[in-house]
PDB file of N, CA, C and O in Angstrom, chain B, residues numbered from 101:
ATOM      1  N   MET B 101      97.101 -79.243  21.441  1.00  0.00           N
ATOM      2  CA  MET B 101      97.665 -79.316  20.031  1.00  0.00           C
ATOM      3  C   MET B 101      99.075 -79.820  19.976  1.00  0.00           C
ATOM      4  O   MET B 101      99.928 -79.500  20.804  1.00  0.00           O
ATOM      5  N   ARG B 102      99.284 -80.630  18.953  1.00  0.00           N
ATOM      6  CA  ARG B 102     100.594 -81.219  18.790  1.00  0.00           C
ATOM      7  C   ARG B 102     101.432 -80.517  17.767  1.00  0.00           C
ATOM      8  O   ARG B 102     100.907 -79.855  16.871  1.00  0.00           O
ATOM      9  N   TYR B 103     102.787 -80.659  17.893  1.00  0.00           N
ATOM     10  CA  TYR B 103     103.608 -80.050  16.880  1.00  0.00           C
ATOM     11  C   TYR B 103     103.607 -80.835  15.681  1.00  0.00           C
ATOM     12  O   TYR B 103     103.689 -82.060  15.781  1.00  0.00           O
ATOM     13  N   LEU B 104     103.519 -80.253  14.503  1.00  0.00           N
ATOM     14  CA  LEU B 104     103.566 -80.914  13.232  1.00  0.00           C
ATOM     15  C   LEU B 104     104.967 -81.248  12.867  1.00  0.00           C
ATOM     16  O   LEU B 104     105.843 -80.403  13.049  1.00  0.00           O
ATOM     17  N   GLN B 105     105.263 -82.474  12.338  1.00  0.00           N
ATOM     18  CA  GLN B 105     106.711 -82.879  11.982  1.00  0.00           C
ATOM     19  C   GLN B 105     106.627 -83.267  10.448  1.00  0.00           C
ATOM     20  O   GLN B 105     105.689 -83.868   9.925  1.00  0.00           O
ATOM     21  N   GLY B 106     107.737 -82.829   9.845  1.00  0.00           N
ATOM     22  CA  GLY B 106     107.867 -83.207   8.501  1.00  0.00           C
ATOM     23  C   GLY B 106     108.176 -84.634   8.237  1.00  0.00           C
ATOM     24  O   GLY B 106     108.644 -85.340   9.130  1.00  0.00           O
ATOM     25  N   TYR B 107     107.935 -85.080   7.062  1.00  0.00           N
ATOM     26  CA  TYR B 107     108.092 -86.449   6.714  1.00  0.00           C
ATOM     27  C   TYR B 107     109.381 -86.974   6.143  1.00  0.00           C
ATOM     28  O   TYR B 107     109.760 -88.133   6.314  1.00  0.00           O
ATOM     29  N   GLU B 108     110.040 -86.059   5.450  1.00  0.00           N
ATOM     30  CA  GLU B 108     111.451 -86.317   4.896  1.00  0.00           C
ATOM     31  C   GLU B 108     112.312 -85.079   4.867  1.00  0.00           C
ATOM     32  O   GLU B 108     111.821 -83.953   4.793  1.00  0.00           O
ATOM     33  N   GLU B 109     113.563 -85.305   4.924  1.00  0.00           N
ATOM     34  CA  GLU B 109     114.363 -84.144   4.876  1.00  0.00           C
ATOM     35  C   GLU B 109     114.431 -83.545   3.378  1.00  0.00           C
ATOM     36  O   GLU B 109     114.477 -84.236   2.360  1.00  0.00           O
ATOM     37  N   LYS B 110     114.428 -82.250   3.422  1.00  0.00           N
ATOM     38  CA  LYS B 110     114.438 -81.518   2.179  1.00  0.00           C
ATOM     39  C   LYS B 110     115.420 -80.359   2.170  1.00  0.00           C
ATOM     40  O   LYS B 110     115.876 -79.897   3.216  1.00  0.00           O
ATOM     41  N   LYS B 111     115.729 -79.913   0.994  1.00  0.00           N
ATOM     42  CA  LYS B 111     116.588 -78.657   0.860  1.00  0.00           C
ATOM     43  C   LYS B 111     115.681 -77.514   1.249  1.00  0.00           C
ATOM     44  O   LYS B 111     114.519 -77.740   1.586  1.00  0.00           O
ATOM     45  N   ALA B 112     116.210 -76.223   1.208  1.00  0.00           N
ATOM     46  CA  ALA B 112     115.477 -75.096   1.549  1.00  0.00           C
ATOM     47  C   ALA B 112     114.258 -74.882   0.630  1.00  0.00           C
ATOM     48  O   ALA B 112     114.383 -75.002  -0.589  1.00  0.00           O
ATOM     49  N   ILE B 113     113.152 -74.587   1.169  1.00  0.00           N
ATOM     50  CA  ILE B 113     111.884 -74.377   0.346  1.00  0.00           C
ATOM     51  C   ILE B 113     111.673 -72.869   0.557  1.00  0.00           C
ATOM     52  O   ILE B 113     111.585 -72.424   1.701  1.00  0.00           O
ATOM     53  N   LYS B 114     111.595 -72.125  -0.450  1.00  0.00           N
ATOM     54  CA  LYS B 114     111.355 -70.562  -0.429  1.00  0.00           C
ATOM     55  C   LYS B 114     109.913 -70.155  -0.822  1.00  0.00           C
ATOM     56  O   LYS B 114     109.398 -70.579  -1.856  1.00  0.00           O
ATOM     57  N   GLY B 115     109.313 -69.369  -0.017  1.00  0.00           N
ATOM     58  CA  GLY B 115     108.052 -68.954  -0.248  1.00  0.00           C
ATOM     59  C   GLY B 115     107.838 -67.499  -0.071  1.00  0.00           C
ATOM     60  O   GLY B 115     108.879 -66.844  -0.007  1.00  0.00           O
ATOM     61  N   LYS B 116     106.768 -66.870   0.020  1.00  0.00           N
ATOM     62  CA  LYS B 116     106.426 -65.578   0.109  1.00  0.00           C
ATOM     63  C   LYS B 116     105.423 -65.282   1.274  1.00  0.00           C
ATOM     64  O   LYS B 116     104.530 -66.055   1.621  1.00  0.00           O
ATOM     65  N   ILE B 117     105.709 -63.966   1.874  1.00  0.00           N
ATOM     66  CA  ILE B 117     104.713 -63.486   2.829  1.00  0.00           C
ATOM     67  C   ILE B 117     103.938 -62.332   2.187  1.00  0.00           C
ATOM     68  O   ILE B 117     104.597 -61.491   1.575  1.00  0.00           O
ATOM     69  N   SER B 118     102.801 -62.223   2.251  1.00  0.00           N
ATOM     70  CA  SER B 118     102.000 -61.123   1.589  1.00  0.00           C
ATOM     71  C   SER B 118     101.435 -60.180   2.603  1.00  0.00           C
ATOM     72  O   SER B 118     101.151 -60.607   3.722  1.00  0.00           O
ATOM     73  N   TYR B 119     101.248 -58.891   2.277  1.00  0.00           N
ATOM     74  CA  TYR B 119     100.634 -57.916   3.032  1.00  0.00           C
ATOM     75  C   TYR B 119      99.107 -57.922   2.824  1.00  0.00           C
ATOM     76  O   TYR B 119      98.713 -57.743   1.672  1.00  0.00           O
ATOM     77  N   HIS B 120      98.243 -58.100   3.760  1.00  0.00           N
ATOM     78  CA  HIS B 120      96.814 -58.153   3.590  1.00  0.00           C
ATOM     79  C   HIS B 120      96.261 -56.673   3.906  1.00  0.00           C
ATOM     80  O   HIS B 120      96.140 -56.247   5.055  1.00  0.00           O
ATOM     81  N   LEU B 121      95.988 -56.047   2.916  1.00  0.00           N
ATOM     82  CA  LEU B 121      95.449 -54.531   3.016  1.00  0.00           C
ATOM     83  C   LEU B 121      94.408 -54.362   3.858  1.00  0.00           C
ATOM     84  O   LEU B 121      94.496 -53.485   4.717  1.00  0.00           O
ATOM     85  N   PRO B 122      93.252 -55.160   3.765  1.00  0.00           N
ATOM     86  CA  PRO B 122      92.094 -54.860   4.796  1.00  0.00           C
ATOM     87  C   PRO B 122      92.397 -54.960   6.312  1.00  0.00           C
ATOM     88  O   PRO B 122      91.855 -54.224   7.136  1.00  0.00           O
ATOM     89  N   SER B 123      93.267 -55.883   6.612  1.00  0.00           N
ATOM     90  CA  SER B 123      93.694 -56.093   8.058  1.00  0.00           C
ATOM     91  C   SER B 123      94.982 -55.202   8.261  1.00  0.00           C
ATOM     92  O   SER B 123      95.515 -55.219   9.370  1.00  0.00           O
ATOM     93  N   ARG B 124      95.472 -54.483   7.324  1.00  0.00           N
ATOM     94  CA  ARG B 124      96.702 -53.836   7.514  1.00  0.00           C
ATOM     95  C   ARG B 124      97.934 -54.453   8.176  1.00  0.00           C
ATOM     96  O   ARG B 124      98.693 -53.821   8.911  1.00  0.00           O
ATOM     97  N   ALA B 125      98.070 -55.763   7.846  1.00  0.00           N
ATOM     98  CA  ALA B 125      99.008 -56.659   8.633  1.00  0.00           C
ATOM     99  C   ALA B 125      99.647 -57.624   7.618  1.00  0.00           C
ATOM    100  O   ALA B 125      99.028 -57.946   6.604  1.00  0.00           O
ATOM    101  N   TRP B 126     100.844 -58.073   7.877  1.00  0.00           N
ATOM    102  CA  TRP B 126     101.560 -59.242   7.194  1.00  0.00           C
ATOM    103  C   TRP B 126     100.956 -60.382   7.769  1.00  0.00           C
ATOM    104  O   TRP B 126     101.385 -60.864   8.817  1.00  0.00           O
ATOM    105  N   THR B 127      99.781 -60.945   7.026  1.00  0.00           N
ATOM    106  CA  THR B 127      99.135 -62.060   7.457  1.00  0.00           C
ATOM    107  C   THR B 127      99.042 -63.235   6.791  1.00  0.00           C
ATOM    108  O   THR B 127      98.504 -64.208   7.318  1.00  0.00           O
ATOM    109  N   ILE B 128      99.563 -63.275   5.538  1.00  0.00           N
ATOM    110  CA  ILE B 128      99.455 -64.387   4.619  1.00  0.00           C
ATOM    111  C   ILE B 128     100.776 -64.970   4.334  1.00  0.00           C
ATOM    112  O   ILE B 128     101.654 -64.357   3.726  1.00  0.00           O
ATOM    113  N   LEU B 129     100.897 -66.155   4.783  1.00  0.00           N
ATOM    114  CA  LEU B 129     102.028 -66.993   4.423  1.00  0.00           C
ATOM    115  C   LEU B 129     101.804 -67.888   3.205  1.00  0.00           C
ATOM    116  O   LEU B 129     100.888 -68.701   3.326  1.00  0.00           O
ATOM    117  N   ARG B 130     102.463 -67.882   2.081  1.00  0.00           N
ATOM    118  CA  ARG B 130     102.144 -68.661   0.992  1.00  0.00           C
ATOM    119  C   ARG B 130     103.241 -69.685   0.942  1.00  0.00           C
ATOM    120  O   ARG B 130     104.421 -69.449   0.683  1.00  0.00           O
ATOM    121  N   PHE B 131     102.622 -71.041   1.267  1.00  0.00           N
ATOM    122  CA  PHE B 131     103.508 -72.213   1.230  1.00  0.00           C
ATOM    123  C   PHE B 131     103.475 -72.868  -0.233  1.00  0.00           C
ATOM    124  O   PHE B 131     102.484 -72.932  -0.961  1.00  0.00           O
ATOM    125  N   LYS B 132     104.788 -73.348  -0.516  1.00  0.00           N
ATOM    126  CA  LYS B 132     104.909 -74.006  -1.779  1.00  0.00           C
ATOM    127  C   LYS B 132     104.490 -75.369  -1.661  1.00  0.00           C
ATOM    128  O   LYS B 132     104.476 -75.932  -0.566  1.00  0.00           O
ATOM    129  N   LYS B 133     104.120 -75.978  -2.812  1.00  0.00           N
ATOM    130  CA  LYS B 133     103.663 -77.345  -2.753  1.00  0.00           C
ATOM    131  C   LYS B 133     104.629 -78.324  -2.004  1.00  0.00           C
ATOM    132  O   LYS B 133     104.235 -79.285  -1.343  1.00  0.00           O
ATOM    133  N   GLU B 134     106.054 -77.940  -2.201  1.00  0.00           N
ATOM    134  CA  GLU B 134     106.986 -79.008  -1.464  1.00  0.00           C
ATOM    135  C   GLU B 134     106.730 -78.899   0.008  1.00  0.00           C
ATOM    136  O   GLU B 134     106.757 -79.881   0.749  1.00  0.00           O
ATOM    137  N   PHE B 135     106.464 -77.595   0.441  1.00  0.00           N
ATOM    138  CA  PHE B 135     106.328 -77.585   1.964  1.00  0.00           C
ATOM    139  C   PHE B 135     104.926 -78.289   2.385  1.00  0.00           C
ATOM    140  O   PHE B 135     104.835 -78.849   3.477  1.00  0.00           O
ATOM    141  N   LEU B 136     103.918 -78.243   1.543  1.00  0.00           N
ATOM    142  CA  LEU B 136     102.635 -78.891   1.912  1.00  0.00           C
ATOM    143  C   LEU B 136     102.719 -80.387   1.768  1.00  0.00           C
ATOM    144  O   LEU B 136     101.935 -81.116   2.376  1.00  0.00           O
ATOM    145  N   LYS B 137     103.666 -80.863   0.965  1.00  0.00           N
ATOM    146  CA  LYS B 137     103.985 -82.300   0.812  1.00  0.00           C
ATOM    147  C   LYS B 137     104.747 -82.739   2.169  1.00  0.00           C
ATOM    148  O   LYS B 137     104.608 -83.877   2.618  1.00  0.00           O
ATOM    149  N   GLN B 138     105.503 -81.838   2.750  1.00  0.00           N
ATOM    150  CA  GLN B 138     106.151 -82.260   3.947  1.00  0.00           C
ATOM    151  C   GLN B 138     105.066 -82.257   5.194  1.00  0.00           C
ATOM    152  O   GLN B 138     105.157 -83.076   6.108  1.00  0.00           O
ATOM    153  N   PHE B 139     104.207 -81.423   5.147  1.00  0.00           N
ATOM    154  CA  PHE B 139     103.149 -81.281   6.269  1.00  0.00           C
ATOM    155  C   PHE B 139     101.812 -81.487   5.765  1.00  0.00           C
ATOM    156  O   PHE B 139     101.043 -80.531   5.863  1.00  0.00           O
ATOM    157  N   PRO B 140     101.370 -82.610   5.217  1.00  0.00           N
ATOM    158  CA  PRO B 140      99.953 -82.688   4.713  1.00  0.00           C
ATOM    159  C   PRO B 140      98.824 -82.446   5.644  1.00  0.00           C
ATOM    160  O   PRO B 140      97.685 -82.325   5.194  1.00  0.00           O
ATOM    161  N   ASP B 141      99.072 -82.368   6.926  1.00  0.00           N
ATOM    162  CA  ASP B 141      97.913 -81.894   7.814  1.00  0.00           C
ATOM    163  C   ASP B 141      97.506 -80.486   7.449  1.00  0.00           C
ATOM    164  O   ASP B 141      96.345 -80.116   7.624  1.00  0.00           O
ATOM    165  N   LEU B 142      98.454 -79.676   6.935  1.00  0.00           N
ATOM    166  CA  LEU B 142      98.162 -78.309   6.551  1.00  0.00           C
ATOM    167  C   LEU B 142      97.062 -78.170   5.431  1.00  0.00           C
ATOM    168  O   LEU B 142      96.430 -77.132   5.236  1.00  0.00           O
ATOM    169  N   LYS B 143      96.902 -79.386   4.692  1.00  0.00           N
ATOM    170  CA  LYS B 143      95.911 -79.269   3.522  1.00  0.00           C
ATOM    171  C   LYS B 143      94.461 -79.220   3.980  1.00  0.00           C
ATOM    172  O   LYS B 143      93.537 -78.895   3.235  1.00  0.00           O
ATOM    173  N   THR B 144      94.317 -79.585   5.328  1.00  0.00           N
ATOM    174  CA  THR B 144      92.906 -79.644   5.864  1.00  0.00           C
ATOM    175  C   THR B 144      92.359 -78.343   6.175  1.00  0.00           C
ATOM    176  O   THR B 144      92.722 -77.703   7.163  1.00  0.00           O
ATOM    177  N   ARG B 145      91.353 -77.876   5.215  1.00  0.00           N
ATOM    178  CA  ARG B 145      90.967 -76.578   5.245  1.00  0.00           C
ATOM    179  C   ARG B 145      90.173 -76.278   6.458  1.00  0.00           C
ATOM    180  O   ARG B 145      90.060 -75.099   6.794  1.00  0.00           O
ATOM    181  N   MET B 146      89.586 -77.255   7.183  1.00  0.00           N
ATOM    182  CA  MET B 146      88.748 -76.945   8.414  1.00  0.00           C
ATOM    183  C   MET B 146      89.765 -77.129   9.674  1.00  0.00           C
ATOM    184  O   MET B 146      89.347 -77.021  10.827  1.00  0.00           O
ATOM    185  N   GLY B 147      91.024 -77.392   9.400  1.00  0.00           N
ATOM    186  CA  GLY B 147      91.794 -77.599  10.599  1.00  0.00           C
ATOM    187  C   GLY B 147      92.175 -76.214  11.264  1.00  0.00           C
ATOM    188  O   GLY B 147      92.114 -75.163  10.627  1.00  0.00           O
ATOM    189  N   GLU B 148      92.530 -76.276  12.452  1.00  0.00           N
ATOM    190  CA  GLU B 148      92.965 -75.175  13.182  1.00  0.00           C
ATOM    191  C   GLU B 148      94.440 -75.286  13.399  1.00  0.00           C
ATOM    192  O   GLU B 148      94.867 -76.314  13.925  1.00  0.00           O
ATOM    193  N   PHE B 149      95.236 -74.363  13.059  1.00  0.00           N
ATOM    194  CA  PHE B 149      96.627 -74.420  13.226  1.00  0.00           C
ATOM    195  C   PHE B 149      97.098 -73.091  13.865  1.00  0.00           C
ATOM    196  O   PHE B 149      96.532 -72.014  13.679  1.00  0.00           O
ATOM    197  N   GLU B 150      98.174 -73.276  14.626  1.00  0.00           N
ATOM    198  CA  GLU B 150      98.911 -72.147  15.380  1.00  0.00           C
ATOM    199  C   GLU B 150     100.207 -72.261  15.034  1.00  0.00           C
ATOM    200  O   GLU B 150     100.630 -73.305  14.537  1.00  0.00           O
ATOM    201  N   TYR B 151     100.981 -71.209  15.256  1.00  0.00           N
ATOM    202  CA  TYR B 151     102.467 -71.188  15.136  1.00  0.00           C
ATOM    203  C   TYR B 151     103.059 -70.682  16.437  1.00  0.00           C
ATOM    204  O   TYR B 151     102.404 -69.994  17.220  1.00  0.00           O
ATOM    205  N   GLU B 152     104.276 -71.031  16.639  1.00  0.00           N
ATOM    206  CA  GLU B 152     104.929 -70.553  17.684  1.00  0.00           C
ATOM    207  C   GLU B 152     106.329 -69.994  17.180  1.00  0.00           C
ATOM    208  O   GLU B 152     107.118 -70.721  16.577  1.00  0.00           O
ATOM    209  N   LEU B 153     106.563 -68.794  17.433  1.00  0.00           N
ATOM    210  CA  LEU B 153     107.725 -68.158  16.946  1.00  0.00           C
ATOM    211  C   LEU B 153     108.580 -67.649  18.130  1.00  0.00           C
ATOM    212  O   LEU B 153     108.117 -66.826  18.920  1.00  0.00           O
ATOM    213  N   ILE B 154     109.725 -68.102  18.236  1.00  0.00           N
ATOM    214  CA  ILE B 154     110.766 -67.752  19.162  1.00  0.00           C
ATOM    215  C   ILE B 154     111.999 -67.183  18.706  1.00  0.00           C
ATOM    216  O   ILE B 154     112.969 -67.866  18.378  1.00  0.00           O
ATOM    217  N   PRO B 155     111.960 -65.886  18.686  1.00  0.00           N
ATOM    218  CA  PRO B 155     113.180 -65.200  18.052  1.00  0.00           C
ATOM    219  C   PRO B 155     114.462 -65.301  18.970  1.00  0.00           C
ATOM    220  O   PRO B 155     114.445 -65.112  20.187  1.00  0.00           O
ATOM    221  N   PHE B 156     115.434 -65.584  18.315  1.00  0.00           N
ATOM    222  CA  PHE B 156     116.813 -65.681  19.011  1.00  0.00           C
ATOM    223  C   PHE B 156     117.747 -64.645  18.419  1.00  0.00           C
ATOM    224  O   PHE B 156     117.813 -64.496  17.199  1.00  0.00           O
ATOM    225  N   LEU B 157     118.426 -63.969  19.216  1.00  0.00           N
ATOM    226  CA  LEU B 157     119.429 -62.854  18.840  1.00  0.00           C
ATOM    227  C   LEU B 157     120.819 -63.516  18.781  1.00  0.00           C
ATOM    228  O   LEU B 157     121.670 -63.066  18.013  1.00  0.00           O
ATOM    229  N   TYR B 158     121.064 -64.554  19.559  1.00  0.00           N
ATOM    230  CA  TYR B 158     122.403 -65.019  19.645  1.00  0.00           C
ATOM    231  C   TYR B 158     122.409 -66.553  19.494  1.00  0.00           C
ATOM    232  O   TYR B 158     121.522 -67.237  20.006  1.00  0.00           O
ATOM    233  N   TRP B 159     123.408 -67.073  18.794  1.00  0.00           N
ATOM    234  CA  TRP B 159     123.632 -68.509  18.501  1.00  0.00           C
ATOM    235  C   TRP B 159     123.538 -69.356  19.797  1.00  0.00           C
ATOM    236  O   TRP B 159     122.892 -70.403  19.837  1.00  0.00           O
ATOM    237  N   GLU B 160     124.195 -68.865  20.823  1.00  0.00           N
ATOM    238  CA  GLU B 160     124.253 -69.577  22.112  1.00  0.00           C
ATOM    239  C   GLU B 160     122.991 -69.879  22.689  1.00  0.00           C
ATOM    240  O   GLU B 160     122.832 -70.970  23.237  1.00  0.00           O
ATOM    241  N   ALA B 161     121.953 -68.932  22.624  1.00  0.00           N
ATOM    242  CA  ALA B 161     120.746 -68.984  23.107  1.00  0.00           C
ATOM    243  C   ALA B 161     119.901 -70.047  22.364  1.00  0.00           C
ATOM    244  O   ALA B 161     119.162 -70.818  22.977  1.00  0.00           O
ATOM    245  N   LEU B 162     120.043 -70.057  20.984  1.00  0.00           N
ATOM    246  CA  LEU B 162     119.440 -71.028  20.051  1.00  0.00           C
ATOM    247  C   LEU B 162     119.898 -72.350  20.428  1.00  0.00           C
ATOM    248  O   LEU B 162     119.105 -73.264  20.655  1.00  0.00           O
ATOM    249  N   ILE B 163     121.240 -72.484  20.506  1.00  0.00           N
ATOM    250  CA  ILE B 163     121.810 -73.949  20.764  1.00  0.00           C
ATOM    251  C   ILE B 163     121.329 -74.504  22.132  1.00  0.00           C
ATOM    252  O   ILE B 163     120.960 -75.666  22.308  1.00  0.00           O
ATOM    253  N   SER B 164     121.376 -73.541  23.073  1.00  0.00           N
ATOM    254  CA  SER B 164     120.873 -74.021  24.380  1.00  0.00           C
ATOM    255  C   SER B 164     119.389 -74.464  24.250  1.00  0.00           C
ATOM    256  O   SER B 164     119.041 -75.547  24.721  1.00  0.00           O
ATOM    257  N   TYR B 165     118.541 -73.672  23.639  1.00  0.00           N
ATOM    258  CA  TYR B 165     117.194 -74.079  23.557  1.00  0.00           C
ATOM    259  C   TYR B 165     116.983 -75.366  22.796  1.00  0.00           C
ATOM    260  O   TYR B 165     116.163 -76.196  23.188  1.00  0.00           O
ATOM    261  N   LEU B 166     117.727 -75.543  21.695  1.00  0.00           N
ATOM    262  CA  LEU B 166     117.665 -76.853  20.968  1.00  0.00           C
ATOM    263  C   LEU B 166     118.098 -78.155  21.772  1.00  0.00           C
ATOM    264  O   LEU B 166     117.566 -79.259  21.658  1.00  0.00           O
ATOM    265  N   GLU B 167     119.159 -77.827  22.606  1.00  0.00           N
ATOM    266  CA  GLU B 167     119.514 -79.045  23.418  1.00  0.00           C
ATOM    267  C   GLU B 167     118.443 -79.405  24.417  1.00  0.00           C
ATOM    268  O   GLU B 167     118.150 -80.569  24.690  1.00  0.00           O
ATOM    269  N   ARG B 168     117.849 -78.287  24.974  1.00  0.00           N
ATOM    270  CA  ARG B 168     116.730 -78.505  26.018  1.00  0.00           C
ATOM    271  C   ARG B 168     115.556 -79.291  25.417  1.00  0.00           C
ATOM    272  O   ARG B 168     114.990 -80.205  26.018  1.00  0.00           O
ATOM    273  N   ALA B 169     115.244 -78.882  24.224  1.00  0.00           N
ATOM    274  CA  ALA B 169     114.124 -79.335  23.515  1.00  0.00           C
ATOM    275  C   ALA B 169     114.287 -80.899  23.124  1.00  0.00           C
ATOM    276  O   ALA B 169     113.453 -81.799  23.215  1.00  0.00           O
ATOM    277  N   ARG B 170     115.596 -80.938  22.668  1.00  0.00           N
ATOM    278  CA  ARG B 170     115.820 -82.531  22.318  1.00  0.00           C
ATOM    279  C   ARG B 170     115.777 -83.399  23.580  1.00  0.00           C
ATOM    280  O   ARG B 170     115.262 -84.514  23.505  1.00  0.00           O
ATOM    281  N   LYS B 171     116.287 -82.956  24.736  1.00  0.00           N
ATOM    282  CA  LYS B 171     116.206 -83.794  25.914  1.00  0.00           C
ATOM    283  C   LYS B 171     114.753 -84.065  26.316  1.00  0.00           C
ATOM    284  O   LYS B 171     114.440 -85.149  26.807  1.00  0.00           O
ATOM    285  N   GLN B 172     113.857 -83.078  26.107  1.00  0.00           N
ATOM    286  CA  GLN B 172     112.417 -83.244  26.372  1.00  0.00           C
ATOM    287  C   GLN B 172     111.674 -84.068  25.425  1.00  0.00           C
ATOM    288  O   GLN B 172     110.521 -84.399  25.699  1.00  0.00           O
ATOM    289  N   GLY B 173     112.272 -84.456  24.252  1.00  0.00           N
ATOM    290  CA  GLY B 173     111.668 -85.279  23.249  1.00  0.00           C
ATOM    291  C   GLY B 173     110.761 -84.543  22.330  1.00  0.00           C
ATOM    292  O   GLY B 173     109.852 -85.121  21.736  1.00  0.00           O
ATOM    293  N   GLN B 174     110.996 -83.305  22.213  1.00  0.00           N
ATOM    294  CA  GLN B 174     110.238 -82.449  21.225  1.00  0.00           C
ATOM    295  C   GLN B 174     110.587 -82.716  19.785  1.00  0.00           C
ATOM    296  O   GLN B 174     111.698 -83.199  19.566  1.00  0.00           O
ATOM    297  N   VAL B 175     109.776 -82.464  18.771  1.00  0.00           N
ATOM    298  CA  VAL B 175     110.231 -82.587  17.436  1.00  0.00           C
ATOM    299  C   VAL B 175     111.181 -81.496  17.070  1.00  0.00           C
ATOM    300  O   VAL B 175     111.120 -80.411  17.649  1.00  0.00           O
ATOM    301  N   PRO B 176     112.085 -81.745  16.104  1.00  0.00           N
ATOM    302  CA  PRO B 176     113.030 -80.657  15.634  1.00  0.00           C
ATOM    303  C   PRO B 176     112.171 -79.450  15.093  1.00  0.00           C
ATOM    304  O   PRO B 176     111.159 -79.684  14.432  1.00  0.00           O
ATOM    305  N   PRO B 177     112.550 -78.221  15.356  1.00  0.00           N
ATOM    306  CA  PRO B 177     111.670 -77.104  14.875  1.00  0.00           C
ATOM    307  C   PRO B 177     112.093 -76.863  13.397  1.00  0.00           C
ATOM    308  O   PRO B 177     113.056 -77.464  12.920  1.00  0.00           O
ATOM    309  N   ASN B 178     111.448 -76.084  12.772  1.00  0.00           N
ATOM    310  CA  ASN B 178     111.792 -75.709  11.376  1.00  0.00           C
ATOM    311  C   ASN B 178     112.389 -74.280  11.389  1.00  0.00           C
ATOM    312  O   ASN B 178     111.905 -73.374  12.067  1.00  0.00           O
ATOM    313  N   LEU B 179     113.386 -74.153  10.658  1.00  0.00           N
ATOM    314  CA  LEU B 179     114.066 -72.787  10.639  1.00  0.00           C
ATOM    315  C   LEU B 179     113.371 -71.943   9.493  1.00  0.00           C
ATOM    316  O   LEU B 179     113.126 -72.396   8.375  1.00  0.00           O
ATOM    317  N   LEU B 180     113.081 -70.646   9.920  1.00  0.00           N
ATOM    318  CA  LEU B 180     112.636 -69.695   9.064  1.00  0.00           C
ATOM    319  C   LEU B 180     113.381 -68.402   8.930  1.00  0.00           C
ATOM    320  O   LEU B 180     113.376 -67.620   9.881  1.00  0.00           O
ATOM    321  N   TRP B 181     114.013 -68.122   7.837  1.00  0.00           N
ATOM    322  CA  TRP B 181     114.740 -66.857   7.761  1.00  0.00           C
ATOM    323  C   TRP B 181     113.862 -65.906   7.032  1.00  0.00           C
ATOM    324  O   TRP B 181     113.247 -66.269   6.029  1.00  0.00           O
ATOM    325  N   LEU B 182     113.780 -64.636   7.530  1.00  0.00           N
ATOM    326  CA  LEU B 182     112.940 -63.603   6.857  1.00  0.00           C
ATOM    327  C   LEU B 182     113.885 -62.822   6.060  1.00  0.00           C
ATOM    328  O   LEU B 182     114.860 -62.288   6.586  1.00  0.00           O
ATOM    329  N   LYS B 183     113.624 -62.733   4.762  1.00  0.00           N
ATOM    330  CA  LYS B 183     114.453 -62.010   3.850  1.00  0.00           C
ATOM    331  C   LYS B 183     113.568 -60.844   3.253  1.00  0.00           C
ATOM    332  O   LYS B 183     112.369 -61.025   3.037  1.00  0.00           O
ATOM    333  N   GLY B 184     114.138 -59.752   3.017  1.00  0.00           N
ATOM    334  CA  GLY B 184     113.362 -58.704   2.209  1.00  0.00           C
ATOM    335  C   GLY B 184     114.294 -57.564   1.790  1.00  0.00           C
ATOM    336  O   GLY B 184     115.398 -57.414   2.313  1.00  0.00           O
ATOM    337  N   ASN B 185     113.803 -56.750   0.808  1.00  0.00           N
ATOM    338  CA  ASN B 185     114.404 -55.493   0.404  1.00  0.00           C
ATOM    339  C   ASN B 185     113.824 -54.322   1.252  1.00  0.00           C
ATOM    340  O   ASN B 185     112.686 -53.879   1.102  1.00  0.00           O
ATOM    341  N   ILE B 186     114.658 -53.908   2.083  1.00  0.00           N
ATOM    342  CA  ILE B 186     114.418 -52.909   3.102  1.00  0.00           C
ATOM    343  C   ILE B 186     114.955 -51.582   2.561  1.00  0.00           C
ATOM    344  O   ILE B 186     116.158 -51.515   2.311  1.00  0.00           O
ATOM    345  N   LYS B 187     114.247 -50.627   2.379  1.00  0.00           N
ATOM    346  CA  LYS B 187     114.637 -49.222   1.856  1.00  0.00           C
ATOM    347  C   LYS B 187     114.626 -48.244   2.937  1.00  0.00           C
ATOM    348  O   LYS B 187     114.910 -47.068   2.709  1.00  0.00           O
TER     349      LYS B 187
END
């Protein structure tokens, strides 16, 4: 499987994550039209897609990871900030 890469630089695109009651999990990511324009491969309904999430707690670890990935010729990752109203 290859990493998907965006086609042009954009400003932040905001979307939503939904809770799926039957599976009792946060399973649905709702991508905005602008995001799908960046990654047209995601429009393929029969396609198989995976995601890779690497949580970083410290900026130094993130910067070190990015430098290593760049040296290996990987595509730049997309940054995802999780936001929510926590009670």
